[in-house]
C-alpha positions, 0 to 999 in steps of 0.5 A: 499500500502506498502511504504519505506521511505528514510532518507531524509524524516522524520520518522513522514511521515512513521508514518502518513502513517500507521496511515492512513492505509498504511504500511510504514517503514522508513530507521531508522527501517532497521538494518543499519538505515539511513546508508542503501545503496540505493541498499539495500533499493531498493532491499528491496522494491522490495522484499516487493513490496514497493514504495520508497519514496525519495527526492534523485535523485540517485533513480530517476536515478536508477529507470529510468536506470534499474527499481530499485527500481520498484516503486518510489514516488519522492518528489520534494517539495524543502525545506518545513516544516515537517507539510506542507510535511505531509499535502501534503501526507494527501491531495493527498494520495488517488491520489498517491495510485491510480496512483501508481497502474497504474504507476511505477514513481510518482512525488509529488510537492507542486502543486500536482502529476505528473504521469510519466509512 
């Protein structure tokens, strides 16, 4: 699965997703880096059929109002350590991928997944 990891999340998440057999990029790897506007991130993700992974409520609002980005994985864990965040993805990755095949909006929190549509 293709993922585009937003700026509030660590680059290490994209690295680990790649190690786990996924195709992931972090905004730091884009031309404008973490200054890439949300609109451009959504357009790039949609162009490459990628899921935006973000903590940013702006992506949630945009997804709900205009379906941009087309697919969203919202991380609503609150403040946790990077190792704990990576562990949550490792634990739930199979379920995340399965959920995103059927739904356009999935939320990951410390208790697991919520599938919104």
